[in-house]
C-alpha positions in Angstrom: 0.6 0.1 0.4 0.9 3.5 -1.1 0.3 7.2 -0.3 0.5 10.1 -2.5 0.5 12.1 0.5 3.3 10.5 2.4 6.9 11.6 1.9 9.3 8.8 3.2 12.4 10.8 3.7 15.0 8.0 5.5 14.6 4.6 5.9 15.6 3.4 9.5 16.5 -0.4 10.6 13.4 -0.7 12.4 12.5 -4.7 12.7 9.1 -5.7 14.1 9.0 -2.0 15.8 6.1 -0.5 17.5 4.8 2.7 16.4 3.5 5.5 19.2 0.7 7.7 17.6 -0.1 10.7 19.2 -2.1 13.2 17.6 -4.1 16.6 18.9 -7.6 17.7 19.3 -9.8 15.1 20.0 -7.5 12.8 21.9 -5.1 14.9 23.3 -6.9 16.3 26.4 -4.3 18.0 28.5 -1.8 17.7 26.6 -1.4 14.0 27.5 -1.2 12.3 24.2 1.6 14.1 22.8 2.7 15.1 26.0 3.4 11.8 26.6 5.2 10.8 22.9 7.4 13.7 23.4 8.7 12.6 26.9 9.5 9.0 25.3 11.2 10.2 22.4 13.7 12.2 24.7 12.8 16.0 22.9 16.4 15.4 21.9 18.0 13.4 24.4 17.5 9.8 22.6 18.2 9.4 19.0 15.1 9.9 17.2 15.3 11.2 14.0 12.7 12.5 11.3 12.2 9.8 8.4 9.0 10.6 6.8 5.8 13.3 7.1 2.4 13.5 5.9 2.1 16.2 3.2 -1.1 18.6 5.2 -2.9 20.0 1.9 -5.1 17.4 1.2 -6.4 17.1 4.8 -6.7 20.4 6.5 -9.5 23.8 5.8 -7.4 27.0 5.3 -10.1 29.5 4.7 -12.6 28.5 7.0 -15.4 31.0 6.4 -16.6 32.8 9.3 -15.7 35.9 11.7 -11.9 36.5 11.9 -11.3 34.5 15.5 -12.7 31.5 14.2 -11.0 31.9 10.9 -8.2 31.9 12.1 -7.9 28.5 14.5 -7.6 27.0 10.8 -5.2 29.2 9.2 -1.6 28.8 8.9 0.6 30.8 11.7 3.9 33.0 10.0 6.1 35.3 12.1 7.9 38.1 10.9 11.0 39.6 12.5 12.6 42.9 11.2 10.6 42.4 8.1 11.7 39.1 7.4 9.5 36.1 7.3 11.3 33.7 9.9 8.8 30.9 11.2 5.7 30.0 8.8 3.7 27.0 10.4 1.6 24.5 8.3 0.0 21.5 9.7 2.9 18.9 10.8 2.7 15.5 10.5 5.7 13.8 11.2 7.5 10.0 11.8 10.6 9.8 14.1 12.7 6.4 14.3 14.8 5.4 17.6 16.9 2.3 16.4 18.3 1.8 19.9 14.9 1.6 21.2 13.4 -0.4 18.1 10.6 2.5 18.3 9.1 4.5 15.6 6.4 8.0 16.7 4.1 9.4 15.1 3.6 13.4 16.1 0.0 15.1 14.4 -3.2 16.8 14.2 -6.4 15.4 13.6 -6.9 16.4 10.1 -10.2 17.9 9.0 -10.9 15.8 5.7 -10.4 12.7 3.8 -10.0 10.6 7.2 -9.3 7.4 5.3 -7.3 8.3 3.0 -5.0 9.8 6.4 -4.9 6.5 8.1 -4.1 4.8 5.3 -1.1 6.9 5.4 0.0 6.4 8.3 -0.3 2.8 8.2 1.5 2.6 4.7 4.0 4.4 6.5 4.3 2.2 9.2 4.8 -0.7 6.7 7.4 0.8 4.9 9.5 1.6 8.0 9.5 -2.0 9.3 6.5 -1.6 12.2 4.6 -5.0 13.6 2.1 -3.1 16.2 0.5 0.3 16.3 -0.4 2.2 19.6 -2.0 5.2 19.9 -2.1 7.2 22.9 -5.4 9.3 24.2 -7.1 11.2 27.2 -10.5 11.5 27.7 -12.6 14.2 30.3 -13.9 12.0 33.0 -15.7 12.5 36.5 -12.1 12.2 38.2 -10.1 14.3 40.8 -6.2 15.3 40.0 -5.8 14.3 43.6 -6.1 10.2 42.7 -4.3 8.1 41.0 -4.7 8.8 36.8 -7.4 5.6 35.3 -6.4 4.2 32.6 -8.6 2.3 29.9 -7.3 0.4 26.9 -8.4 -1.4 23.8 -6.8 -3.7 21.5 -7.6 -5.3 18.5 -4.6 -8.6 18.1 -5.6 -11.9 20.3 -2.8 -12.4 21.5 -2.4 -9.0 22.7 -5.4 -8.6 24.1 -4.5 -11.9 26.2 -1.4 -10.0 27.3 -3.2 -7.0 28.6 -6.0 -9.0 30.0 -8.8 -7.6 28.0 -11.3 -9.1 25.9 -12.2 -8.1 22.3 -14.1 -4.6 22.1 -17.9 -4.6 21.3 -18.4 -0.5 21.5 -20.4 0.7 18.7 -20.6 4.9 18.8 -19.0 8.0 17.4 -14.9 7.9 17.0 -12.1 10.3 16.1 -9.5 9.7 13.9 -7.7 7.4 15.8 -10.9 4.5 15.3 -10.3 5.5 11.7 -6.3 4.7 11.8 -7.3 1.2 13.8 -9.7 0.3 11.4 -7.1 1.2 8.4 -5.0 -1.3 10.8 -7.5 -4.2 10.5 -8.0 -4.1 7.2 -4.4 -4.4 6.5 -3.3 -7.2 9.0 -1.7 -4.7 11.6 -1.7 -5.5 15.1 -3.7 -1.9 16.8 -3.5 -1.3 20.5 -4.7 2.0 22.4 -4.1 3.7 25.9 -6.4 6.4 27.5 -5.9 8.2 30.5 -9.0 9.9 32.5 -8.0 13.6 33.0 -10.0 16.1 35.1 -12.7 17.6 33.7 -12.1 20.9 35.4 -8.7 21.3 34.3 -9.2 19.6 30.8 -7.9 22.8 29.2 -4.2 23.0 30.4 -1.4 20.1 30.0 -1.4 17.7 32.2 2.2 16.1 33.3 0.5 13.8 36.0 -1.5 12.2 33.0 1.2 11.9 30.8 3.5 10.3 33.1 0.8 7.6 34.4 0.4 6.5 30.5 4.2 6.5 30.2 4.3 3.8 32.9 1.8 1.8 31.3 3.6 2.1 28.1 7.0 1.0 29.2 4.9 -2.7 30.4 3.5 -3.0 27.0 6.8 -1.8 25.2 9.2 -3.5 27.9 11.4 -0.1 27.6 12.1 2.0 30.6 12.4 5.8 30.9 14.0 8.4 32.4 10.8 10.6 33.6 12.2 13.2 36.5 11.5 16.0 34.7 7.9 14.8 34.2 7.0 13.5 37.9 8.5 16.9 38.6 6.2 18.7 36.1 3.3 16.1 37.8 4.0 17.5 41.4 4.0 20.9 40.4 0.6 20.2 38.7 -0.9 19.0 41.7 0.1 21.8 43.8 -0.7 24.1 41.5 -4.3 22.7 40.5 -4.6 22.4 44.9 -3.9 26.3 45.0 -6.9 26.9 42.3 -9.1 24.8 43.6 -9.0 25.9 47.3 -9.9 29.8 46.2 -12.8 28.2 44.7 -15.9 26.5 47.0 -17.8 25.1 44.2 -14.9 23.4 42.6 -13.6 22.7 46.2 -16.8 20.5 46.9 -16.9 19.3 43.5 -13.5 17.7 44.0 -14.1 16.5 47.1 -17.6 14.7 46.2 -15.7 13.1 43.0 -12.7 11.9 45.7 -15.4 10.4 47.7 -16.5 8.9 44.8 -13.2 7.0 43.3 -13.0 5.5 46.6 -15.4 3.3 46.2 -15.7 3.5 42.6 -12.3 3.9 41.0 -9.8 0.7 42.0 -7.0 1.5 39.8 -4.4 -1.4 39.4 -0.9 -1.5 38.6 -1.2 -4.6 36.7 -4.3 -5.3 34.8 -6.4 -2.6 32.5 -10.3 -3.3 32.3 -10.9 -4.1 28.9 -13.2 -2.4 26.4 -15.6 -5.3 26.2 -16.6 -4.9 30.2 -16.6 -1.2 30.3 -19.0 -1.3 26.9 -21.4 -4.1 28.3 -21.1 -2.1 32.1 -22.6 1.0 30.8 -24.9 -1.0 28.5 -26.7 -3.0 31.3 -27.8 0.5 32.1 -29.6 0.9 28.8 -31.1 -2.6 29.1 -35.5 -2.5 30.4 -37.0 -5.9 31.9 -40.3 -4.0 32.1 -41.5 -0.6 30.5 -43.5 1.3 32.9 -44.3 4.8 31.8 -44.9 7.1 34.8 -44.7 10.1 37.0 -41.5 10.0 38.4 -42.2 12.0 41.0 -44.4 9.5 42.2 -42.3 6.1 41.6 -38.7 7.3 42.7 -38.9 7.6 46.6 -40.0 3.3 45.7 -37.1 3.3 43.5 -34.9 4.2 45.9 -36.2 1.8 48.2 -35.5 -0.8 45.9 -32.5 0.2 44.9 -31.4 0.6 49.1 -32.8 -3.4 49.6 -31.1 -4.6 46.7 -27.3 -3.2 48.1 -25.1 -5.7 49.0 -24.5 -5.7 53.2 -20.7 -5.8 52.8 -20.9 -2.6 50.6 -23.6 -0.6 53.0 -20.7 0.7 54.8 -18.7 2.1 52.4 -21.7 3.5 50.8 -21.9 5.4 54.2 -18.8 6.6 54.4 -19.2 8.5 51.2 -22.1 9.4 52.0 -20.9 11.1 55.6 -17.8 12.3 54.0 -19.5 13.9 51.2 -21.9 15.3 53.4 -18.9 16.9 55.7 -17.5 18.8 52.6 -20.8 19.9 51.2 -21.5 21.6 54.5 -17.7 23.5 55.0 -18.2 24.3 51.3 -21.4 25.9 52.1 -20.6 27.5 55.2 -17.2 29.2 52.6 -19.7 30.0 50.1 -21.6 31.8 53.0 -18.5 34.0 53.7 -18.1 34.9 50.0 -22.3 36.0 49.9 -21.5 38.5 52.6 -18.6 40.8 50.6 -19.8 43.7 49.5 -23.3 42.8 51.3 -24.0 46.5 51.7 -22.6 48.2 48.0 -24.7 50.2 45.9 -25.2 49.1 43.0 -26.5 46.1 44.8 -24.3 42.6 44.9 -26.0 39.8 42.9 -25.5 37.6 46.6 -27.7 40.1 48.3 -30.4 40.4 45.3 -30.3 36.3 45.2 -30.8 36.1 49.0 -33.2 39.0 49.8 -35.7 37.1 47.3 -34.8 34.0 49.1 -35.9 35.4 52.3 -39.3 36.6 50.6 -40.1 33.1 49.0 -38.5 30.7 51.4 -42.0 30.2 52.6 -43.7 29.4 49.7 -44.3 26.3 47.6 -41.5 28.1 44.9 -40.0 27.3 41.6 -37.1 29.3 40.2 -38.5 29.5 36.4 -35.3 30.9 34.8 -32.3 32.4 35.7 -31.0 34.8 32.9 -27.7 36.8 33.2 -24.5 35.8 35.6 -25.6 35.8 38.9 -22.4 33.9 40.0 -24.6 30.4 40.5 -25.6 32.1 44.0 -29.1 30.4 43.6 -27.6 27.2 42.8 -25.1 27.7 45.7 -27.3 29.3 48.5 -30.7 28.2 47.9 -32.3 24.8 49.0 -32.8 23.4 45.6 -34.9 20.1 46.7 -37.7 19.3 44.5 -37.2 18.5 41.0 -39.4 21.7 40.0 -37.2 24.0 42.6 -35.2 24.5 39.5 -36.5 24.4 35.7 -33.1 24.8 33.7 -32.2 27.1 31.5 -31.7 27.5 27.7 -28.6 24.9 26.9 -26.9 26.7 24.4 -26.6 30.0 26.7 -29.3 31.7 24.3 -29.9 35.0 25.4 -33.6 36.5 25.0 -34.7 32.7 26.3 -35.3 34.1 29.8 -38.1 36.3 30.1 -40.4 33.9 27.8 -39.3 30.5 29.2 -40.3 32.0 32.4 -43.8 33.5 31.7 -44.7 29.9 29.9 -43.1 27.7 32.9 -45.2 30.2 35.3 -48.4 29.6 33.4 -48.1 25.7 34.0 -46.9 26.7 38.0 -50.2 28.3 37.8 -52.2 25.6 38.0 -50.1 23.6 40.1 -50.5 26.6 42.9 -46.8 27.1 42.7 -45.1 30.6 43.5 -42.9 31.4 40.6 -39.8 33.4 40.4 -37.6 34.5 38.0 -34.1 36.3 38.1 -34.2 38.1 35.2 -31.5 39.8 33.2 -31.4 43.0 31.6 -30.1 42.2 28.0 -32.2 39.2 27.9 -35.5 40.8 28.3 -34.6 43.1 25.6 -35.0 40.1 22.8 -38.9 39.9 23.9 -40.1 42.3 25.8 -43.8 41.7 24.4 -44.2 38.7 26.5 -44.6 41.1 29.3 -48.2 41.8 28.0 -48.8 38.1 27.5 -48.3 37.6 31.0 -50.6 40.7 32.1 -53.3 39.8 29.8 -53.6 36.6 30.7 -53.2 37.2 34.7 -50.1 34.8 35.1 -48.6 35.1 38.5 -45.2 35.5 38.1 -41.9 37.3 40.3 -39.5 38.8 38.1 -36.5 40.4 39.9 -34.6 42.1 37.8 -30.5 41.8 37.3 -30.0 45.0 35.5 -26.1 45.3 35.6 -26.8 47.8 32.2 -25.0 45.9 29.8 -24.4 42.3 27.7 -21.8 42.1 30.8 -20.4 38.6 29.3 -19.9 40.5 25.5 -18.7 43.6 27.6 -16.2 42.5 29.5 -14.8 40.8 26.5 -14.5 44.1 24.8 -12.7 45.4 27.7 -10.2 42.4 27.8 -9.5 43.0 24.3 -9.4 46.5 24.4 -6.5 46.3 27.5 -5.0 43.8 25.2 -4.9 46.0 22.1 -3.6 48.9 24.5 -7.4 50.7 23.9 -9.6 52.5 25.7 -12.8 51.1 26.3 -15.9 53.5 28.1 -18.1 51.8 30.0 -20.9 55.0 29.0 -20.5 58.7 28.4 -19.9 60.1 25.0 -16.1 58.6 24.1 -16.3 55.8 22.7 -19.2 53.7 24.9 -18.7 50.3 24.8 -21.4 48.6 22.4 -22.7 46.5 24.2 -23.4 48.1 27.3 -26.8 49.9 28.5 -26.8 52.7 29.8 -27.0 56.4 28.9 -30.2 56.6 28.5 -30.6 53.9 31.5 -34.1 51.6 30.2 -36.5 51.9 32.8 -37.9 48.3 32.8 -40.4 49.1 35.9 -42.4 51.6 33.5 -41.8 49.5 30.4 -43.5 46.6 32.6 -46.1 49.2 33.9 -46.9 49.9 30.4 -47.7 46.6 29.5 -50.2 46.2 32.8 -47.5 45.0 35.4 -47.4 45.7 38.7 -43.6 47.2 39.1 -41.0 49.1 41.0 -37.9 50.7 40.6 -35.1 51.4 40.0 -34.1 50.0 43.4 -29.9 50.7 44.1 -30.4 51.0 48.0 -29.9 47.2 49.3 -32.1 48.2 52.4 -34.9 48.8 50.5 -34.7 45.6 48.2 -36.3 43.1 50.9 -39.3 45.7 51.7 -39.6 45.9 48.0 -39.5 42.0 47.2 -42.1 41.4 50.0 -44.6 43.9 49.0 -44.0 42.0 45.2 -44.5 38.7 46.8 -47.9 39.8 47.8 -49.2 40.9 44.2 -47.5 37.7 42.6 -49.6 35.8 45.6 -52.7 37.6 44.7 -52.6 36.2 41.0 -50.8 39.2 38.7 -46.9 39.5 37.5 -44.9 41.8 39.6 -41.4 43.1 38.1 -39.0 44.5 40.3 -35.9 46.9 38.6 -33.0 46.2 40.6 -29.6 47.8 39.7 -26.7 45.7 40.3 -23.0 44.6 39.8 -22.2 43.0 36.9 -22.2 39.6 38.0 
């Protein structure tokens, strides 16, 4: 098999070698895939030399349509120095060989086009370089804690390799990246292939993860039989853990998340240094949740308590103590995290404009004795309702657009309030100012049909996410970004003139009040609005708030 895109530069002396495959993009979470291969190559300290490359032009989109920021991701990069071109960077797909170690390496970029041709080029190079087995390395985002050992999973195509690794044949069926196409090409051409994957914490997946790369490297040593000096990577892994520890301790929400993941992994993840879970075992474990013995369409609120009791009864006695211990640890972590959240909420409590934490908690103070339902939350209020309100029933939070859709909040709130009206529930919405500007006519609908809804405005006088983006870019380009006034105001600010949302609501038949800028007047105003809503009418409070 040959490929027109493949260029052989040198022919190394390899015999039944192993090709280690690393690709940026989908399979390179935390730069683990490329980082592991680069570490094994030794970054020049070993004897690896470039032996082949795959020419990029037929596999990548350079002139991607759209805005400049998006298009720049696809375009090649150029560097000028003193008017001269000093570097021109095209997508690189390069093969290296280390004859002393009898290893070949491939580091490349997942292609945009012609995946099968690209995969065939890799297998063609492997055949010409004397490779017997292809091993791809990858990382996937998972619910794991950075403080725990890195879980490693693996797949293989050859029966002998399956037995060697203690795995059975994979029965997975579903989406894949280019690595799946490469393994298919290996299968079609009779070449043995395997894949090793490290699970990286989803909350730090965007930064290089040397700890996961080190775990993958150690597992690879067992597969290839080659020991690797990795003291620099070990030091980097320690620094990585320390830096993430510091960042996590500064964020109560993430700290609580990590604590819960730790408690979960103590029970659910038993990371072995010898045996690797098979793809078949993983697929079967997942698929057993998909099978249904008896289909019973029903009200989940009515059936869930009975289901919970049935699950509790099915838990073996030897696991109950461990589960209870894990639950106590999670409860303790949650209590401590909640205390820290309360401390954070108290900051700038008396500030004007009003802090988002006070906006949320003053609202809670007036609705907590009602059968309440948070029907929408538009605008960024630092997630205070979810951090501070005890959401114990399914209707306490009805969700959001799912795509950060501006203009979703107000219509969704009115629709949900209509449904809640017949159920006797008290509907409340934290309403962003920019969101309301998209469909203000829904206010008339709520008044016309007497839909009881408490709408508490988070009026920070701007599309603030975009506003901050403009501020960042202005700072980056040494430009002045004005928040208002007459000299170059940011286009996504909503001020000068300030919109009087309370008058807008009044004009459409709502009870409304504002603007409320004094935090001491917020609680009494919400109390007054709650009484209006309980009488069967919609009410809106126009509250001037901090940005987020």
